[in-house]
N, C-alpha and C positions, 0 to 999 in steps of 0.2 A: 278372366284373370289378366292382371296388368303385366304385359310382357316387358314393359320398361322397368318396372320394379324388379322383375325377375333377374334382370341383368346385374343388379347389385350382388347377386349371389352366385355368380358364374364359377368363382373359384372353389366353391364348396358343394354346389347342388347336384342332385342326380340328373341324369339326362332327361330331356324333354321328348315327347313323341317324334317330333321332327328331326331329332338327332340320333334316333335309334339305329337307323339303317347304316349311316356312316360309322357309328361306333361298332356295329357288328363287322363291317367290312375291315376296319382297323384291327379288330380282334383276330380275324382270319389271317391277316397279313403279319401278325406279330410272331417273330421266329420262337420266342420262348413258349408262347400259347401253343404253337404247333407241336413243340417238343412235348408239352404236357398231353395233348391229345394223342400223340403218338404212343405215349406210355399207356393209354387206356385201350387203344386199338392198333398194336404195332403191326398187325398183318394188312392193314388198308393204306394204300397209297395216299400221300398228302391230297392229291386232287379229288380222290374219292371221299375222304374225310370231309373236306370242305364242301364238296358238292351235297353230301347228305346234310350237313348242317344248314347250308342254304335252303334245302328243301324243307327242313324242319322249321327254319325261321319264317318261312313264307306266311304272310297274314299277321305277323307279329308287328304291331304298330306302336304299342305303348310299353313302358316298364312293367305294368300289371299284366299285360299279354305275355311278356317274357316271362314273368313269375309262373304264370299258369301253364304255359307251354313246356318250360324246362325245369323250373325249380320246383314246382309242385310234385312232379314225378320222382325227383332226386330225393326230397324230404320223405315222401311216402315210402321210398325204398329204404332209407335210413331207419325209419320207424319200424318197418317190417323186419329188417335184418339186425338192428342194433339195439333195440328196445324190447321190453315185453309188453309193449302197449303205451300209447300216449293219449291222454284225455284232457278235456277242456271244459271249464265251468265258467260260463258267462251269465248265469242267472241272476246276478246282482246288477248287471247293466240295464239301462233303460230298453224297452222293447223297440224304440224308434231306432231302426238301424241306418237312418240317414245321418245320425250324429257322428261326429269325428272325435277321436280321443288321443290324448297323450299318455301312453302306458309307460309308467315309471316302475321298473321292476328290479328285483334282485338279479345277479349276473352269474349264470352257471357255465354258459359256453360261449366262446368268442363269435362263432357263426351261427349256431343252431337256435340261440334264445329267440331271435326275431324270425328265423326260418320256420321254426315250429308254429309260432304265433301267426305267421302268414297263412300257413296251411289251415289252421284252425279257422281263422276268419273266413277264408274262402269256402271251407266245408260247412260253415254255419250261415252262409249266404249273406255275409256282410258285403257291401258294394266295393270296398277296396281293402287293401293290406296295410302294411306300415311302411313309412320311410324310416330309416335307421341312421344313426350316428356311428360311424366307424373310424378308429384312430388311424392317422396317416402313418403310424409306425408299422401298421400291418400291410400298407399298400407299397410293398417293396419292389414290385415290377409294374411296368405300365399296363400289362394285361389284366392284373388283379384290380387295378383302379378302374379300368373300363368296365370290367365284368360287374363290379359292385355298384358302380353308377347305373349300369343297366338294370340292376336289381333294387333300385330305389334307395341307395345309400348316399348320405351326405357326409362330407369329410369333417372330423374333429381333429384339429391340429395339436400335436403334443410337442414337449420339449421347448416351449416358448419362454422369452423373457417375460417379466411381469406386464410390461407395456404391450407386447405383442399378445399375451394372453387376454388382456382386457379387451382389445380390439377383436380378436378371434371370438370371444365369448359374446360380445355385443352383436357381431354378424351372425353367429349361429343361433343366438336367440331370436333375432329379428327374422331369420330365415324359418324357424320352427313355427313362430306365430303366423308368418306368411303361408307356410304349408297347410296349417290346420284351417286357417280362416279364408284364405283366398284359393288355394289349390284343392281344398276340401280332402285332404290327406290325413291319415292317422299318423302318429309318430310313436316309435319305441325308443326309449333311452334307458340306460342302466342307471341305478341309483347312486353309483359312485364310478370314479374312474378306475377301471380294472376290476378284476374279480376278487371277492373276499376269499383270500387263501384258505381261511379256517371255517368258511361258511357262516361266519357271524355277520350276517347281512345288515348294513347300516346305511341309511341315506345320508349322503354328504350334503350339508348346507349349501355348499358351493354350486351344486347341481341345480337346486331350487332357486338360488340367486341368479344363476345364469338364465333360467327359463323366465324369470321375472324381468330381465333387462329389456325384453323386446315388447313388453305389454302386459296387461292385467292376466294374472294366472287364471282368472275365472274363464277367459276365452279359450284356454288350452284343454279344458275338460279332463283333468288329470285323473287317471286311474291307477291305483296301487295294483301291481300284477305280481302274483306269487309264482315262482318257478320251482317245482320240486323234482329232484332226481333221486331215485332209489340208490343208484351207484354213479359216482362221477368218474368217468374214465381218465381224468387228468389228476385224480387224487394223488397218485404217486409222484407226479411231476411237481405238484404244489409242495408236498412233503419234502422232496428233494431240494426245492428252492429255499425252504425254511432252513435246512441244514447248511446249504451254501451261504446263506446271508448270516446265519449264526457264526459260522467258522470264518467268514470273510465280510465284514459290514459293508465293504465297498462293492460287494458282488451285484452285477446287474445282468439281466438276461440279455441274450444276443437276438438278433433278427431271426436267426436260425432256430433258436429256442421258441420264438413266437410261432414259427411255422410248425414246429413239432407239436406245440399245444393245440393249434388249429386242426391239424391232421388227427391227433389222438382224440380230441373232443368229438370230431365228426364220426370217425370210424370205430370208436371204442364202444363197449358195452355199457348200457345205462340203466338197465332194469326197467321199472315202470317210470314214467314221466307224466307229470300233472301240471296244468296251468290253471290258476284261479284268479278271476278278476274281481276285485272289490268294487264297491259303489264309487262313482266320481267324487271327488273331494270337495266340490264347490261349497257344500254347506259348511264345512270346516273353516273354509276361508272367511266366511262372514263371522263366524265365532272368534277368529283370532285377529280381525283387522285393526283392533285398537291397540294391540300389543306394540311395544318398541320393535324397530326392525330386526335387531339381533335375536330377540326372544321369539319374534314371529316365525322366523325360519327355523329356529331350534325346535319350537313346539311343532311346526308343520312336519319337520323331518321325523320327530318322535311318533307322531300321529300315523305317518305313512308306514313307518317301521312296524308299529303295532298291527297295522292292517295286514302287511306282508307276512308277518310272523304267525298271526292268527289263522291264515289260510294255508299254512304248509300242509301238505299230505305227508304223514309219517309213516315209515316202513319199520319192519323188525330191526334192520340194522341201526336205526337211530336209537332204539331202546337198548340194544345189545351194547353199543358204544358207550352210552350213559352209564349203565351198570358197571362196566369194566373200568371206566375212568373213575367212577366213584367208589368202586369196590363194594358195591351193594348188589342186592337182588331185588331192588324196588319196583323194577318193570318186568319181572319174569312172566307175568300174565299176558305180556304183549308179544311174546315170541316163544318158539318151541325149540327143542334140542336140535331139530333139523335146521331151523333158521340160523341157530348159533353156529353149527357146523359150516353152513354155506357161507356165512359171513366171515368166519375165520379162514376158510379156504380161499376165499376172495382176497382177504388182506395179504396172506402169504404170497399169493401169486403176484399182486400189485407191488409189494415190498421187494420181491425178487427182481423186478424190473429196474430198480434203482441202481445205477452204477456209479458209485462214489469211492475214491480211494481210501477215505476214512469213514466208511459207512457206520453210521450210529443207529443200530437196529432198534433200540428202546426208544430213542428220541423219535425216529421216524414213524414207529408204530404209534406213540402217544399223539403225534401230529395228525395222523390219520384217524385215530378214533375221535379226536377232538372235531374234525371236520364232519363227522356224522353225528356227534353229540350235540353240536351247537343248534341246529334246527329245532331239536327237542327242547333245549334249554329255552330258546327264545319263544317257542310256541307255548310252553308252560307259563312264562312270565306275561305273555299277551292275554292269557285267559284268567289272570288272577283278579 
């Protein structure tokens, strides 16, 4: 790997192996990180906490080592305690596990989308995990930035002027091509900036245009990845934000709101979770190469969307939500009375968490039902 070329990306890239030990020491010396650790084990003195972490860190040389030593166990714990099981289907990927991929996926959770994928890849004996793009709006403390860089994250800058955005996109695209082709890393990136609040998952042309800035898309080996959650623990927060924006078009989430979403997504109940990899899209690129540039990216986005939608795993709650919104019984064969009661009880519990001064129950309920109906809507369209 060309170390001189790597320096071009110092402002956004994850840590390299030779930087891991210093990053770890800086993390232990960070006062805010120490307070976070104290919250988990308040009965242990700081010196003991740090000593145990140093012992656990022994032998960690690379970000992949760090993921296997620390993050793997955390994600396994989350799956055991906060889901009813998580499954991974990679049968459409080539059997050659030395290949590297750029996974373009729908976006369900700020932290766990890529973390679950990392675990699945490790458990399926792939040689490495994924590097991920994470918005700098979430890196509100130095210790968070250090921790995510140790965990193979590169920085996506937000809130830029058009000129700054162009430069940032060019740099990020060049880095992604460098990571896949020179560092031999996989990449995970969301199909759009931010999560689709209503679960109507659509690829933004701008994401694909950004990926193309740094080189030929063929070189990235793009794989459409579908993430299916039975229950979205952040559904009530998304519904709440819909009402806040309806009532005040100028409403914007605060940094504290982002942290609440992160915490709720990690520790909330998800039901069953499923990840499905489609075939790499390289053959499509040949089919579309003669189109005008605007049509090229538009068609490519639509094809990726069709693949993502076709591979949803659907659950009773998706069918119940569709029937309730449409006022029909078209899908009653897909659920039982017990399924319906479970979903209704879940909705009521989630709606009760919303604390707004002018709480619009019917609007909030409709928004939540729409979140669960849209995957089914898109799935049906993709199979027409």
